[in-house]
C-alpha positions as CSV (number, residue, x, y, z in Angstrom):
1,M,90.6,100.1,50.7
2,R,90.6,103.7,49.6
3,L,94.3,105.3,49.8
4,E,92.7,108.1,51.8
5,L,91.5,106.3,54.8
6,S,95.2,104.4,55.2
7,W,97.0,107.9,55.5
8,P,95.8,108.4,59.3
9,L,96.2,104.9,60.3
10,L,100.3,105.0,59.0
11,G,100.4,108.4,60.4
12,L,99.4,107.0,63.7
13,L,101.4,103.8,63.8
14,L,104.6,106.0,62.7
15,W,103.9,108.3,65.9
16,A,103.5,105.5,68.2
17,G,106.6,103.8,67.1
18,L,108.7,107.0,67.2
19,S,107.1,108.0,70.8
20,A,107.9,104.6,72.2
21,S,111.6,105.0,71.3
22,E,111.4,108.2,73.9
23,E,110.5,106.7,77.4
24,F,112.3,106.5,80.3
25,L,114.0,103.4,81.7
26,V,113.0,103.1,85.3
27,E,114.6,100.1,87.3
28,I,114.1,99.6,91.2
29,S,116.2,97.9,93.2
30,G,115.8,98.4,97.3
31,T,116.0,101.7,98.2
32,T,118.3,102.6,94.9
33,V,116.3,103.9,91.5
34,T,118.1,103.9,88.3
35,I,116.8,106.3,85.6
36,T,117.8,106.1,82.0
37,C,117.3,109.2,79.6
38,P,115.8,108.5,76.3
39,L,118.2,111.1,74.6
40,T,121.2,109.1,72.6
41,E,123.8,111.9,73.2
42,D,126.5,111.6,75.9
43,D,126.3,115.1,77.5
44,V,122.9,114.8,79.5
45,K,122.4,117.1,82.3
46,W,119.7,115.9,84.9
47,K,117.7,118.3,87.2
48,S,115.6,117.4,89.5
49,T,112.5,119.8,91.8
50,E,114.6,120.1,94.9
51,G,116.9,121.9,92.6
52,T,119.7,119.3,92.5
53,T,121.8,118.7,89.4
54,D,124.1,116.0,88.5
55,P,127.3,117.1,86.9
56,S,128.4,113.4,85.8
57,N,126.4,114.1,82.0
58,V,125.7,110.2,81.7
59,R,122.5,108.7,80.6
60,K,121.7,106.9,83.7
61,H,120.8,109.0,86.7
62,I,121.1,106.9,90.1
63,I,119.3,108.0,93.2
64,T,120.3,106.0,96.3
65,D,118.3,105.9,99.7
66,H,114.9,107.1,97.4
67,K,112.5,108.0,100.2
68,S,109.4,107.3,98.1
69,S,108.3,110.5,97.5
70,P,107.5,112.1,93.9
71,I,109.9,114.3,92.6
72,N,109.9,116.0,89.1
73,L,113.1,115.0,87.1
74,S,114.4,116.5,83.8
75,C,117.3,115.4,81.2
76,S,118.4,117.5,78.7
77,S,121.2,117.7,75.9
78,A,123.3,121.3,75.4
79,S,124.2,119.9,71.9
80,S,120.5,119.4,70.7
81,G,118.7,121.5,72.8
82,T,116.3,119.2,73.5
83,S,114.7,118.3,77.1
84,H,112.8,115.5,78.3
85,E,110.6,115.7,81.6
86,L,109.6,112.8,84.1
87,Y,107.4,112.6,87.2
88,L,108.8,109.9,89.6
89,N,106.5,108.8,92.4
90,A,108.0,105.3,93.1
91,R,107.5,103.3,96.4
92,V,110.5,101.6,97.8
93,C,111.4,99.5,100.9
94,A,114.9,98.5,102.5
95,N,113.3,95.0,103.4
96,C,111.3,93.9,100.2
97,E,112.4,90.8,98.6
98,E,112.3,90.7,94.7
99,L,110.4,88.0,92.8
100,D,110.7,87.1,89.4
101,A,107.9,86.3,87.2
102,L,108.7,82.5,87.0
103,T,108.7,82.3,90.8
104,V,105.3,83.6,91.1
105,T,104.0,81.4,88.5
106,G,105.6,78.4,90.2
107,I,103.8,79.5,93.3
108,I,100.3,79.7,91.9
109,A,100.7,76.6,90.3
110,A,101.6,74.7,93.1
111,D,98.9,76.6,95.3
112,L,96.0,74.9,92.5
113,L,97.8,71.6,92.7
114,I,97.6,71.2,96.5
115,T,94.2,72.5,95.9
116,L,93.3,70.1,93.4
117,G,95.0,67.4,95.2
118,V,92.6,67.9,98.8
119,L,89.7,67.9,96.8
120,I,90.2,64.7,95.1
121,L,91.1,63.1,98.4
122,V,87.8,64.2,100.1
123,Y,85.9,63.2,96.9
124,Y,87.2,59.7,97.4
125,F,87.2,59.5,101.3
126,S,83.4,60.5,101.1
127,K,82.6,58.3,98.0
128,G,82.4,55.3,100.3
129,R,80.5,56.8,103.5
130,K,77.1,56.9,101.1
131,G,76.3,53.2,101.1
132,R,76.8,53.0,105.1
133,A,74.3,53.2,107.2
134,S,75.1,55.7,110.1
135,P,75.6,53.8,113.6
136,G,72.9,56.1,115.1
137,P,70.8,54.9,118.3
138,A,67.1,55.4,115.9
139,S,68.2,52.9,113.8
140,R,65.2,50.9,112.2
141,P,64.9,47.6,111.2
142,R,65.5,47.1,107.2
143,G,63.1,44.5,105.6
144,Q,59.0,45.0,105.6
145,K,57.4,48.0,106.7
146,M,56.1,47.6,110.1
147,Q,52.3,49.1,110.8
148,R,52.4,52.3,112.5
149,P,50.3,52.2,116.1
150,P,47.7,54.3,115.9
151,P,48.5,57.9,117.1
152,V,47.4,58.6,121.1
153,P,44.7,60.6,121.1
154,N,44.5,64.0,122.4
155,P,41.3,64.8,124.5
156,D,41.5,68.8,123.3
157,Y,41.2,67.8,119.9
158,E,39.2,64.8,119.0
159,P,37.1,63.9,115.9
160,I,33.6,64.6,116.0
161,R,32.1,61.0,116.1
162,K,28.5,59.5,115.6
163,G,26.6,60.5,118.3
164,Q,28.6,63.2,119.7
165,R,26.8,65.8,117.6
166,E,24.6,67.3,120.2
167,V,27.8,68.8,121.4
168,Y,28.3,71.0,118.4
169,A,24.7,71.4,117.5
170,G,24.6,75.1,118.2
171,L,26.8,76.0,115.8
172,E,25.7,76.9,112.5
173,S,27.5,75.8,109.3
174,R,28.4,78.6,107.0
175,G,28.2,78.7,103.7
176,F,31.3,78.9,101.5
């Protein structure tokens, strides 16, 4: 591989590695939202769109009783002069139950196992019924086939018999 082609790829990987370390950490529990600034300095100042500032100068900003309305937050450092902004649109609720990934996986696995068990039970209970004759009122005797009686003639639709052609003699046959 040529060296000129690998430089942009190397630059992209290095840029992605640097930008990944400069992300906000947002934790939500009930109606409390905790935001950690990506700056490493200790003198961090928080500002929000509501005009409030946090005087504590720590990296973690805690919002209690968040109303689920979107807000803009920024954290800046006076010593380095860098600033980071965050648009927070977090939905929170007071009565929500938090589930971890293991619990959700267990619920889905149990549901699949129960469904599979019901399918197997239905298969085995319906398997034995295929060979039985249904106890219906129109059960035919098994054995040799009996001859059917001739159908009851309908006087409106009787076949033309020999000797009765004079009734239809006036009709001309068509050549198809």
